C-alpha positions as CSV (number, residue, x, y, z in Angstrom):
1,X,0.1,0.2,0.0
2,X,1.1,3.5,-0.6
3,X,1.2,6.5,2.2
4,X,-0.9,8.8,2.2
5,X,1.7,11.7,1.0
6,X,2.3,9.4,-1.4
7,X,-0.8,9.0,-3.3
8,X,-1.1,10.1,-6.7
9,X,-4.1,12.6,-8.3
10,X,-5.3,9.3,-10.2
11,X,-6.4,7.7,-7.2
12,X,-9.3,7.7,-5.0
13,X,-10.6,9.4,-2.6
14,X,-14.1,7.1,-1.9
15,X,-14.0,3.2,-2.3
16,X,-16.6,0.5,-2.1
17,X,-16.3,-3.0,-0.1
18,X,-14.8,-4.5,-2.4
19,X,-12.0,-2.0,-3.9
20,X,-11.4,-2.3,-0.1
21,X,-10.7,-6.3,-0.1
22,X,-8.6,-5.1,-2.8
23,X,-6.2,-2.9,-1.3
24,X,-5.8,-5.7,2.0
25,X,-3.9,-8.0,-0.3
26,X,-1.8,-5.0,-1.3
27,X,-3.5,-3.8,-4.6
28,X,-3.5,0.3,-5.3
29,X,-7.2,2.0,-6.4
30,X,-7.1,4.0,-8.7
31,X,-10.0,5.7,-11.8
32,X,-11.2,3.3,-14.3
33,X,-8.8,4.1,-17.7
34,X,-11.5,5.8,-20.5
35,X,-11.3,3.2,-23.3
36,X,-10.3,5.9,-26.9
37,X,-10.3,5.5,-30.4
38,X,-7.0,4.8,-29.6
39,X,-6.9,1.9,-27.4
40,X,-10.4,0.3,-29.9
41,X,-8.0,0.5,-32.2
42,X,-4.9,-0.2,-30.5
43,X,-6.9,-3.8,-30.1
44,X,-8.6,-4.6,-33.4
45,X,-7.0,-7.1,-34.3
46,X,-8.0,-9.4,-31.7
47,X,-10.9,-11.1,-31.5
48,X,-14.1,-9.8,-29.3
49,X,-14.8,-11.7,-26.3
50,X,-16.8,-11.2,-23.4
51,X,-14.8,-12.9,-20.7
52,X,-11.1,-11.4,-22.8
53,X,-11.4,-7.6,-23.5
54,X,-8.7,-6.5,-25.2
55,X,-9.7,-3.3,-25.3
56,X,-9.8,-2.7,-21.5
57,X,-6.2,-4.0,-20.5
58,X,-5.1,-1.2,-24.0
59,X,-6.7,1.1,-22.2
60,X,-4.6,0.3,-18.9
61,X,-1.5,0.4,-20.7
62,X,-2.0,3.8,-22.5
63,X,-3.0,5.2,-19.0
64,X,0.2,3.0,-17.3
65,X,2.3,5.3,-20.1
66,X,0.0,8.6,-19.4
67,X,1.0,8.7,-15.9
68,X,4.5,7.1,-15.3
69,X,3.3,3.8,-13.7
70,X,6.7,2.8,-14.5
71,X,8.3,4.9,-12.2
72,X,6.8,3.4,-8.8
73,X,7.7,0.4,-7.5
74,X,7.1,-2.7,-8.9
75,X,5.4,-4.9,-8.9
76,X,2.8,-2.9,-9.2
77,X,-1.1,-3.9,-8.1
78,X,-4.3,-1.9,-9.4
79,X,-7.7,-2.5,-8.9
80,X,-10.6,0.2,-10.3
81,X,-14.5,-0.1,-10.2
82,X,-15.6,-0.9,-14.6
83,X,-18.1,1.5,-15.5
84,X,-20.3,-0.4,-18.1
85,X,-21.3,1.4,-21.1
86,X,-21.5,0.3,-24.5
87,X,-18.0,-1.3,-25.1
88,X,-16.7,-1.7,-21.4
89,X,-17.9,-4.9,-18.8
90,X,-19.8,-3.9,-15.8
91,X,-17.8,-5.0,-12.8
92,X,-14.3,-5.1,-10.9
93,X,-10.4,-4.6,-13.1
94,X,-7.6,-6.3,-10.6
95,X,-3.9,-6.4,-12.4
96,X,-0.8,-7.1,-11.1
97,X,2.3,-5.7,-13.2
98,X,5.9,-7.2,-13.1
99,X,5.6,-9.9,-11.7
100,X,6.6,-13.0,-14.0
101,X,6.6,-15.4,-11.3
102,X,3.2,-17.4,-9.8
103,X,2.8,-15.1,-7.5
104,X,1.2,-12.5,-9.9
105,X,-1.8,-15.2,-10.9
106,X,-2.0,-16.7,-7.0
107,X,-2.5,-13.0,-5.5
108,X,-5.0,-12.1,-8.8
109,X,-7.1,-15.9,-7.7
110,X,-6.9,-15.7,-4.0
111,X,-8.6,-11.9,-4.0
112,X,-11.2,-11.9,-6.1
113,X,-12.2,-15.4,-3.9
114,X,-12.1,-13.4,-0.9
115,X,-14.2,-10.9,-2.0
116,X,-16.5,-12.9,-4.1
117,X,-17.4,-15.3,-0.6
118,X,-17.7,-11.7,0.8
119,X,-20.7,-10.9,-1.9
120,X,-22.1,-14.0,-0.5
121,X,-21.4,-16.4,-3.8
122,X,-21.2,-20.7,-2.8
123,X,-19.1,-23.0,-4.1
124,X,-16.3,-20.6,-5.7
125,X,-14.0,-23.3,-7.2
126,X,-11.4,-22.0,-10.4
127,X,-11.4,-23.7,-13.9
128,X,-7.8,-23.1,-15.0
129,X,-5.1,-24.4,-18.5
130,X,-2.7,-22.7,-19.0
131,X,-1.2,-22.4,-23.3
132,X,2.1,-20.7,-22.5
133,X,4.4,-18.3,-24.2
134,X,4.2,-17.7,-28.2
135,X,5.8,-20.1,-28.8
136,X,3.8,-23.0,-26.9
137,X,1.3,-21.7,-28.1
138,X,1.9,-21.4,-31.5
139,X,3.0,-25.6,-31.6
140,X,-1.0,-26.1,-29.9
141,X,-2.7,-24.2,-32.6
142,X,-0.4,-26.2,-35.6
143,X,-1.3,-29.3,-33.6
144,X,-4.5,-28.7,-33.2
145,X,-5.4,-27.9,-37.4
146,X,-3.7,-31.3,-37.9
147,X,-6.1,-32.8,-35.2
148,X,-9.0,-31.2,-36.9
149,X,-8.0,-32.9,-40.6
150,X,-7.8,-36.3,-39.4
151,X,-10.6,-36.9,-36.8
152,X,-13.3,-33.6,-38.3
153,X,-13.8,-35.7,-41.9
154,X,-17.9,-35.4,-41.5
155,X,-18.5,-31.9,-39.5
156,X,-20.2,-30.2,-41.3
157,X,-19.3,-27.3,-43.1
158,X,-20.8,-24.4,-41.5
159,X,-18.4,-25.4,-38.3
160,X,-15.4,-26.6,-40.5
161,X,-16.0,-23.0,-42.2
162,X,-15.3,-22.0,-38.7
163,X,-12.9,-23.5,-37.7
164,X,-11.1,-23.0,-40.9
165,X,-11.8,-19.0,-39.6
166,X,-9.9,-19.6,-36.4
167,X,-9.0,-23.5,-35.4
168,X,-9.9,-22.3,-31.7
169,X,-13.7,-21.6,-32.5
170,X,-13.5,-25.3,-31.6
171,X,-13.7,-24.2,-28.4
172,X,-16.3,-21.4,-28.4
173,X,-19.5,-23.9,-30.5
174,X,-22.1,-26.0,-28.3
175,X,-22.7,-27.8,-30.6
176,X,-22.9,-31.2,-30.0
177,X,-20.3,-32.2,-32.9
178,X,-18.2,-29.9,-31.6
179,X,-18.1,-31.1,-28.3
180,X,-17.2,-34.4,-29.4
181,X,-14.3,-33.0,-31.0
182,X,-13.2,-31.6,-27.9
183,X,-14.0,-34.5,-25.8
184,X,-10.3,-35.9,-27.2
185,X,-8.6,-32.7,-28.3
186,X,-4.6,-32.3,-27.3
187,X,-4.6,-30.5,-24.5
188,X,-1.7,-27.1,-24.5
189,X,-0.6,-28.7,-21.3
190,X,1.3,-31.4,-23.3
191,X,3.4,-28.4,-25.4
192,X,4.1,-26.4,-22.9
193,X,7.8,-25.1,-23.3
194,X,9.8,-25.8,-20.5
195,X,9.6,-22.6,-19.0
196,X,5.9,-22.5,-19.8
197,X,5.1,-25.9,-17.7
198,X,7.8,-24.4,-14.9
199,X,5.7,-21.3,-14.3
200,X,2.0,-23.0,-14.4
201,X,3.5,-25.5,-12.1
202,X,4.2,-23.0,-10.0
203,X,1.1,-21.4,-9.7
204,X,-0.8,-25.2,-9.3
205,X,1.3,-25.2,-6.4
206,X,0.6,-21.5,-4.9
207,X,-3.0,-23.1,-5.3
208,X,-2.7,-26.0,-3.9
209,X,-0.6,-24.5,-0.7
210,X,-3.9,-21.7,-0.6
211,X,-6.4,-25.3,-0.3
212,X,-8.3,-23.7,-3.5
213,X,-10.3,-25.6,-5.2
214,X,-9.2,-26.3,-8.7
215,X,-10.1,-27.8,-11.6
216,X,-7.3,-28.0,-14.8
217,X,-10.0,-26.6,-17.8
218,X,-8.2,-28.1,-21.2
219,X,-10.7,-25.7,-23.0
220,X,-10.0,-23.0,-21.2
221,X,-7.5,-21.0,-24.2
222,X,-7.9,-17.3,-24.2
223,X,-7.8,-14.6,-27.1
224,X,-4.7,-16.4,-28.8
225,X,-3.8,-12.5,-30.4
226,X,-3.0,-10.8,-26.5
227,X,-3.2,-13.9,-23.6
228,X,-0.8,-16.3,-22.8
229,X,0.3,-18.7,-20.4
230,X,-2.3,-19.2,-17.1
231,X,-5.9,-18.7,-17.5
232,X,-8.4,-19.3,-15.0
233,X,-11.7,-18.9,-14.3
234,X,-13.6,-18.7,-10.8
235,X,-17.0,-20.0,-11.0
236,X,-20.1,-20.3,-8.6
237,X,-23.4,-20.7,-7.5
238,X,-25.6,-17.6,-6.7
239,X,-25.8,-14.8,-3.9
240,X,-27.9,-13.0,-2.1
241,X,-28.5,-11.0,-5.2
242,X,-29.0,-13.1,-7.9
243,X,-30.2,-15.6,-9.2
244,X,-30.3,-18.6,-6.6
245,X,-29.0,-22.0,-7.9
246,X,-27.1,-21.1,-11.7
247,X,-23.4,-21.5,-11.5
248,X,-21.8,-19.1,-13.3
249,X,-18.8,-17.2,-14.9
250,X,-18.2,-15.3,-11.8
251,X,-14.4,-13.8,-13.0
252,X,-11.7,-14.6,-15.3
253,X,-8.7,-13.9,-15.6
254,X,-5.0,-14.2,-17.5
255,X,-1.9,-13.1,-18.5
256,X,-1.6,-10.4,-21.3
257,X,1.6,-9.1,-21.3
258,X,2.0,-9.1,-25.2
259,X,-0.4,-6.4,-25.7
260,X,1.7,-3.7,-24.8
261,X,5.2,-4.8,-27.3
262,X,1.9,-4.0,-29.1
263,X,1.1,-0.7,-28.0
264,X,5.2,0.4,-28.1
265,X,7.3,-1.3,-25.2
266,X,10.7,-1.7,-25.7
267,X,10.5,-5.0,-24.1
268,X,7.7,-7.3,-22.8
269,X,6.6,-5.6,-19.1
270,X,4.5,-8.6,-17.4
271,X,1.3,-8.1,-16.7
272,X,-1.3,-9.6,-15.4
273,X,-5.6,-9.7,-14.7
274,X,-8.5,-10.7,-13.2
275,X,-12.2,-9.5,-14.5
276,X,-15.2,-9.7,-12.2
277,X,-18.6,-9.6,-13.5
278,X,-20.6,-7.9,-12.0
279,X,-23.7,-9.6,-11.2
280,X,-26.5,-6.5,-10.1
281,X,-25.9,-3.6,-10.7
282,X,-28.5,-2.3,-8.5
283,X,-27.0,-3.3,-6.0
284,X,-26.0,-0.4,-3.6
285,X,-22.9,-0.8,-2.4
286,X,-21.0,1.0,1.2
287,X,-19.4,4.3,0.6
288,X,-15.8,4.2,2.8
289,X,-14.0,7.6,2.8
290,X,-10.6,6.1,3.7
291,X,-8.4,2.4,3.6
292,X,-7.7,0.6,6.4
293,X,-4.6,2.1,7.9
294,X,-2.4,-1.0,8.4
295,X,0.1,-0.9,12.1
296,X,2.3,-4.1,10.6
297,X,4.3,-4.8,7.3
298,X,4.6,-8.7,7.0
299,X,7.8,-10.1,5.9
300,X,8.4,-13.2,4.0
301,X,11.8,-15.1,3.2
302,X,12.1,-17.9,1.1
303,X,9.9,-19.7,-1.2
304,X,8.2,-21.9,1.2
305,X,6.9,-18.3,3.2
306,X,5.4,-16.8,0.1
307,X,3.6,-19.8,-0.4
308,X,2.1,-19.6,3.8
309,X,1.9,-15.5,2.7
310,X,-1.2,-15.2,1.0
311,X,-3.3,-17.4,3.8
312,X,-1.8,-15.5,6.3
313,X,-3.6,-12.4,5.0
314,X,-6.5,-13.6,4.8
315,X,-7.0,-14.6,7.6
316,X,-6.0,-11.2,8.5
317,X,-7.9,-9.9,7.3
318,X,-10.9,-11.7,7.8
319,X,-9.6,-9.9,11.7
320,X,-10.1,-7.0,9.5
321,X,-6.5,-6.2,10.4
322,X,-4.1,-4.7,7.2
323,X,-1.0,-5.3,6.9
324,X,1.6,-3.7,4.5
325,X,3.9,-6.5,2.3
326,X,5.2,-6.1,-0.8
327,X,4.6,-9.6,-1.9
328,X,6.6,-9.5,-5.8
329,X,10.3,-8.9,-3.6
330,X,12.1,-11.1,-2.1
331,X,14.7,-9.6,-1.0
332,X,14.9,-9.0,2.2
333,X,16.3,-5.7,2.2
334,X,14.3,-4.0,0.2
335,X,11.3,-5.3,2.4
336,X,12.9,-3.5,5.4
337,X,14.3,-0.5,4.1
338,X,10.3,-0.8,3.1
339,X,9.0,-0.9,6.4
340,X,11.3,1.5,8.1
341,X,9.8,4.2,4.8
342,X,6.5,3.2,6.3
343,X,7.3,3.3,10.1
344,X,5.3,0.3,11.0
345,X,6.4,-0.5,14.8
346,X,5.7,-4.2,14.3
347,X,7.6,-6.9,11.7
348,X,5.7,-10.4,11.4
349,X,8.4,-13.0,9.9
350,X,7.5,-15.9,8.6
351,X,10.4,-17.4,7.4
352,X,12.1,-21.0,6.7
353,X,11.7,-22.6,9.6
354,X,7.8,-20.2,10.2
355,X,6.7,-21.6,6.8
356,X,6.9,-25.5,8.3
357,X,5.9,-24.7,11.8
358,X,3.2,-23.0,11.3
359,X,4.0,-19.9,13.3
360,X,5.1,-16.5,13.1
361,X,7.6,-14.3,14.5
362,X,6.3,-10.8,16.0
363,X,9.7,-7.9,16.0
364,X,8.8,-4.7,17.7
365,X,11.1,-2.5,15.8
366,X,12.8,-0.7,18.3
367,X,13.5,-2.7,21.4
368,X,14.0,-6.4,18.6
369,X,12.4,-7.7,21.8
370,X,10.6,-10.5,19.0
371,X,8.4,-12.9,20.6
372,X,7.0,-16.7,17.8
373,X,3.4,-17.5,17.7
374,X,1.0,-20.3,16.7
375,X,-0.2,-18.9,12.9
376,X,-4.1,-19.5,14.3
377,X,-3.5,-17.4,17.6
378,X,-1.7,-14.7,15.4
379,X,-5.2,-12.5,15.0
380,X,-5.7,-12.1,18.6
381,X,-2.1,-11.3,19.5
382,X,-1.8,-8.0,17.0
383,X,-5.1,-7.3,18.2
384,X,-3.3,-7.0,22.0
385,X,0.1,-5.8,20.8
386,X,0.3,-1.5,22.6
387,X,0.9,0.1,20.1
C-alpha cells in the first residue's frame, strides 16, 4: 500500500467494499482508465470476447504510460471499478504488473475469491489451464489444426468454415459435433515450453498451498492474439442478490503481456489481470472515505514462506487486520527498507522455519524484542499489541 503522502492524483478518495478488500492484498484503487478510440484501434487485431477484453487492457496500458506508472515500485497491483457502457464490462478489474512468477496469478485468484465470498457466492472453484508463451501456443495451434484435419472429416460445413477462420472456435461451439471433437482433442499443456511448464507448476503449487479448489480445464484457451500463459475462470453459485442455484462464471483472469509490445513497449512487461463480472448492478454499496491503515509490515523469506503468505493475509483480513507487504519482492533488504520508510512499529516475519512450523515471528522495530507464536493465535496477538 502507498503512504497517504505519496498517493497520486489518479487514485481515489472514495472506496466501496470490493476495493477495500483488494487493498488488503496490496492492490491500489485507481480511477478506471477511459477507453479511447486509440485503445480500440490498438486492440483491433484481437477477436472480441466477453471474457477476454483486449480493449480494456489496452486502455490500462495507455494509462500506465501516460501517468508514468513505470516509475512506481514494481510489482504494481492496481484495482478499479469498471463503469460499463457500450464497450465496457461492468464489474471490477484487478491487475498485477511486473511479476514474472506465479505470485501474480496466485494473488489475483486469492483476492478475487475473497471478494466473491464476501458478496455471498458459494461453491467457488477455479477452472484453470495454461497455453504458455507464444512459441508454445503456436505449436499447440498447429497440432490442433492437424487433429481436426484427421478426425473432423465428417463435420458440418458451418463448423468447418468456423474452424477454418479460427481453429480455437472449436472451444466456443455448443453443438454436439464440436463437443465430440473437443473430448479427444490434444491439450495445450502438452505443448508447453520448459519455462512455461515450470511457471504453470508454480501457479498450481500456490493454489494447493492456499487450499483452493481447482480443476484443469483444457477448453480454457483465451483470445489468441493477446492472452498467454495461465488462464483461469472462477465459478460459483448464487448470492443473496442473484438468481438461486445457477452456476455462473464470476471472474476470468490471464496474462496479457504481449499486448504491451503491440502498443509500443520496448520490452515485454509482465502483466496479469482478472475481471470480476458484476451480477447485480442495482445493489447499493457502502462508500468508505478512508482505506484501512496497516500498523504492521509482513516480511516473507524464501519460497515456502511466500507460499504461506497469501493464506496469512486472508486470515488477517478476516479479522480486519491490514498489513503492509510487498509480495512481489523476495530480498530482505528491500522489504526492511519499505518497513522503515512506512515507520511501522512491528514486523511479522515468515521465514523457512516459520513456514514449516506454522508460526510467525513478531519483532518490535524499536527494541528488537520478538515473540514466535502460532499462526492461529496471530490475529488475537496482534489485536492485543500496544502500539
